[in-house]
C-alpha positions as CSV (number, residue, x, y, z in Angstrom):
1,M,40.8,2.4,-10.4
2,E,37.6,0.6,-9.5
3,K,34.4,2.4,-9.8
4,P,32.5,3.0,-6.5
5,A,29.7,0.5,-6.0
6,Q,26.3,1.8,-6.8
7,P,23.8,2.0,-3.9
8,V,21.4,-1.0,-3.8
9,R,17.9,0.0,-4.6
10,R,15.6,-1.0,-1.7
11,P,12.0,-0.4,-2.6
12,W,8.8,-0.7,-0.7
13,V,6.5,-3.2,-2.4
14,V,2.9,-1.9,-2.7
15,G,0.4,-4.6,-3.5
16,V,-3.1,-3.4,-4.7
17,S,-5.8,-6.0,-4.4
18,G,-9.3,-5.9,-5.7
19,A,-11.1,-4.4,-2.7
20,S,-12.8,-1.0,-3.0
21,G,-10.5,1.7,-1.8
22,T,-8.0,2.3,-4.6
23,P,-7.7,6.0,-3.5
24,Y,-5.9,4.7,-0.4
25,A,-3.3,2.9,-2.6
26,A,-2.8,6.0,-4.8
27,A,-2.3,8.2,-1.7
28,V,0.3,5.7,-0.3
29,I,2.2,5.6,-3.5
30,R,2.3,9.4,-3.9
31,A,3.5,9.8,-0.4
32,L,6.2,7.2,-0.7
33,L,7.6,8.9,-3.8
34,A,7.3,12.3,-2.1
35,A,9.4,10.9,0.8
36,G,12.1,9.8,-1.7
37,E,11.3,6.1,-1.5
38,S,11.4,3.7,-4.3
39,V,8.2,1.6,-5.1
40,D,7.7,-1.8,-6.6
41,L,4.1,-2.1,-7.6
42,V,1.9,-5.2,-7.9
43,V,-1.7,-4.8,-9.1
44,S,-3.9,-7.9,-8.9
45,R,-6.2,-8.8,-11.8
46,A,-9.2,-7.9,-9.7
47,A,-7.7,-4.6,-8.7
48,R,-7.6,-3.6,-12.4
49,L,-11.4,-3.9,-12.5
50,T,-11.7,-1.9,-9.3
51,I,-9.4,0.9,-10.5
52,L,-11.5,1.1,-13.7
53,D,-14.7,1.1,-11.8
54,E,-13.6,3.7,-9.2
55,T,-11.6,6.0,-11.5
56,G,-12.5,5.2,-15.1
57,I,-8.8,4.5,-15.7
58,S,-7.6,1.2,-17.3
59,F,-4.5,-0.4,-15.9
60,R,-2.6,-2.3,-18.6
61,D,0.7,-4.1,-18.4
62,A,2.0,-2.7,-21.6
63,H,1.0,0.8,-20.7
64,W,1.4,0.7,-17.0
65,R,3.5,3.9,-16.7
66,A,1.0,6.1,-18.5
67,D,-1.9,4.5,-16.7
68,L,-0.3,4.9,-13.3
69,A,0.5,8.5,-14.1
70,A,-3.2,9.1,-14.9
71,W,-4.3,7.3,-11.7
72,L,-1.9,9.2,-9.5
73,G,-2.5,12.5,-11.3
74,A,1.3,12.8,-11.9
75,A,3.6,13.2,-14.8
76,A,4.8,9.9,-16.2
77,E,8.4,11.1,-16.1
78,G,8.0,11.6,-12.4
79,L,7.6,7.8,-11.9
80,D,11.3,6.9,-12.4
81,D,11.4,5.4,-8.9
82,V,8.5,3.0,-9.6
83,R,9.0,-0.6,-11.0
84,Y,5.9,-2.5,-12.0
85,W,5.5,-6.3,-11.8
86,P,2.5,-8.1,-13.4
87,A,0.5,-10.1,-11.0
88,G,1.1,-13.3,-12.9
89,D,4.9,-13.0,-13.0
90,F,6.1,-15.5,-10.4
91,A,9.7,-14.9,-11.6
92,A,9.5,-11.2,-10.6
93,G,12.3,-9.8,-8.4
94,P,10.2,-9.5,-5.2
95,S,9.1,-13.1,-5.4
96,S,12.5,-14.0,-3.9
97,G,13.7,-13.4,-0.4
98,S,17.1,-12.3,-1.8
99,Y,15.5,-9.3,-3.5
100,P,16.3,-6.3,-1.4
101,A,12.9,-5.0,-0.6
102,K,12.3,-3.0,2.6
103,G,8.9,-4.5,3.2
104,M,5.3,-4.6,1.7
105,L,2.2,-2.6,2.0
106,V,-1.1,-4.3,0.8
107,V,-3.4,-1.4,0.2
108,P,-6.3,-2.1,0.1
109,A,-6.5,-5.8,1.0
110,T,-9.5,-8.0,0.1
111,T,-10.6,-10.7,2.5
112,G,-9.4,-13.2,-0.2
113,A,-5.9,-11.6,-0.1
114,V,-6.0,-11.8,3.7
115,A,-6.8,-15.5,3.6
116,G,-4.2,-16.3,0.9
117,I,-1.5,-14.5,2.8
118,A,-2.4,-15.9,6.2
119,L,-2.5,-19.5,4.7
120,G,0.6,-19.0,2.5
121,L,-1.3,-19.9,-0.7
122,S,0.7,-17.7,-3.0
123,K,-2.0,-17.8,-5.7
124,D,-0.6,-14.7,-7.4
125,L,2.5,-12.5,-7.1
126,L,0.8,-10.2,-4.5
127,Q,0.3,-13.2,-2.2
128,R,3.7,-14.6,-2.9
129,V,5.5,-11.4,-2.1
130,A,3.5,-11.1,1.1
131,S,4.6,-14.6,2.1
132,V,8.2,-13.8,1.3
133,T,8.0,-10.6,3.3
134,L,6.8,-12.6,6.4
135,K,9.4,-15.3,6.0
136,E,12.2,-12.7,5.7
137,R,10.8,-10.9,8.8
138,R,10.3,-7.7,6.9
139,P,7.5,-5.2,7.7
140,L,4.1,-6.2,6.2
141,V,1.1,-3.9,6.5
142,V,-2.3,-5.3,5.5
143,C,-4.9,-2.6,5.1
144,V,-8.1,-4.6,5.0
145,R,-11.1,-3.0,3.5
146,E,-14.3,-4.9,4.2
147,T,-17.2,-4.6,6.5
148,P,-18.6,-6.5,8.4
149,L,-16.0,-9.1,8.9
150,N,-17.0,-12.7,9.4
151,G,-15.4,-15.1,11.8
152,V,-13.1,-16.8,9.2
153,T,-11.6,-13.5,8.2
154,L,-11.1,-12.4,11.8
155,K,-9.2,-15.7,12.4
156,H,-7.0,-15.0,9.4
157,L,-6.3,-11.5,10.6
158,V,-5.3,-12.8,14.0
159,E,-3.0,-15.3,12.3
160,L,-1.4,-12.5,10.3
161,D,-0.8,-10.6,13.5
162,A,0.7,-13.6,15.1
163,Q,3.1,-13.9,12.1
164,G,4.3,-10.3,12.6
165,A,2.1,-8.4,10.1
166,V,0.5,-5.1,11.0
167,V,-3.3,-5.4,10.5
168,L,-4.5,-1.9,9.7
169,P,-8.2,-1.6,8.8
170,A,-9.1,1.2,6.4
171,S,-10.8,3.1,9.2
172,P,-10.3,6.9,9.1
173,G,-10.1,8.8,12.4
174,F,-12.1,12.1,12.7
175,Y,-9.9,13.7,15.4
176,A,-7.6,14.9,12.7
177,G,-10.3,17.3,11.5
178,G,-10.9,15.7,8.1
179,S,-13.9,17.1,6.4
180,T,-13.4,15.9,2.8
181,V,-13.1,12.5,1.3
182,Q,-9.4,13.1,0.3
183,E,-8.6,14.2,3.9
184,L,-10.1,10.9,5.3
185,V,-8.2,9.0,2.6
186,G,-5.0,10.8,3.7
187,F,-5.5,9.8,7.3
188,V,-5.6,6.0,6.4
189,A,-2.7,6.3,4.0
190,G,-0.8,8.2,6.7
191,R,-1.4,5.5,9.3
192,V,-0.1,2.9,6.8
193,L,3.1,4.9,6.4
194,D,3.4,5.5,10.1
195,A,3.4,1.7,10.6
196,V,6.7,1.5,8.6
197,G,8.3,4.7,9.7
198,V,8.0,6.7,6.5
199,P,7.6,10.4,7.1
200,H,4.7,12.3,5.6
201,T,2.3,15.2,6.1
202,L,-1.0,13.5,5.2
203,Y,-2.9,14.3,8.3
204,R,-2.8,16.5,11.5
205,R,-1.5,14.5,14.4
206,W,-3.0,14.4,17.8
207,E,-1.2,16.7,20.2
208,G,-3.4,16.4,23.3
209,E,-5.5,19.5,22.7
210,L,-9.3,18.8,22.7
211,G,-11.2,20.7,20.1
212,A,-8.2,21.6,17.9
213,A,-9.8,19.9,14.8
214,A,-13.1,21.7,15.2
215,R,-11.3,25.0,15.5
216,G,-9.7,24.4,12.1
217,T,-6.1,23.9,13.1
218,D,-3.8,23.9,10.1
219,R,-3.1,20.5,8.6
220,S,-1.4,19.2,5.5
221,V,-3.1,16.8,3.1
């Protein structure tokens, strides 16, 4: 008697580039796992420096599970649904269109990553996976974190939009009543997940009632 086929693992690829805003990436990863999703993680070389600068945590290929657990504030054994791919590994699973990824979230995205993805440069695995995501017509969210934006970057963002990507600036909304940094981070992370239809409770949604946030309406973060 044949064994039943095992379900195919279909992860979301989370690409973390070197822009300031690593708390956004951490919030997205935590929420994906809480929603029962699998995650493939790509951390650029520049992002390792940003993680170290913003959190004091090193991110090392050989110790990625322990370092990720420290970054997320989670237990390492709770990261069984995460697979890590080094940024220089062009033979990684997600570098191929035949790899069964659901899509990709680039959080945060540097202007350099934006340019590389828009132009199809594939300078590292993060850019390569983003290019694959576009060519396979899978969801791609680019959470750009830079201000102000110059004309060249704006053109690249328009090009990404034209190719089907969702351009989602790391711009928190205050109508949700966020009063702490983590609440504002949760708003941006929640909007990233909204763009790909992953359920979450990261921020209080607008329900058409003026002043609800100021009155302290309950919200989950």
